[in-house]
N, C-alpha and C positions, 0 to 999 in steps of 0.2 A: 564459470557459468554465471551469466547475468540473470538476475531474477526479473521477471516481467511483472506488470501491474496485476495481472490475474493471480500470480503467485502470492503477492502481498495481501490481496483480498482473501485468498484461501487461508493463508497463515493467520490473518486477523480473525476470521470466523472460527477457525479451529481453536485459537487461544480463548476467545470469548466462550465457546461451548465448554471447554475444559474448566474455565474458572467458574462458570455458572453451575456445572454439574457437581463440582466438589462442594460448593456452598449448599446446594440443594440436598445432597446426600449426607451431610454432617448430622450426627446424632449425639445427643447428650447422654452420658452414662446414667444408669438408674441405680440409686442406692436405697438401702432400707431407711426407714424414718429415724432410726436411732443413731445414725451416723452423723457426726458433727463436722463434716468437711466444709472447707471454704467453697463458695460458688465457683463454677467453672468459668474461666475467663475466655472470651472469644479470641480467635486469632485476628490480629489487626489487618485491616484491608490494605494497608500500605505495603504489605509483603507482596501481594499480587501485582501492585503497580511497580514495585522494584524489580520483580521478575520480568515484567513486560519491557521496562526500560533497559534492563540488562540484555534481554534478547534482541532488542532493536540495536543497541550499541554493538553487540556481537556480530549481528548480520552485517551491519555497516562496516565493521572492521574487516570481516571476511571478504567483502566485495572490493575493498581497496587494494 
């Protein structure tokens, strides 16, 4: 099955919507004031780019 240009556009839009929705819905945990924990470290943005590149390479390999 060969993917058409419209399929790539739809896949790209879906990927963008998923990445934006996960970033928008992230919530920091709430602790009491007497807890001496380290500050919460954010997830690096390069993970999303790595997933996108991996998806592209996977689709390209499937099409060959």
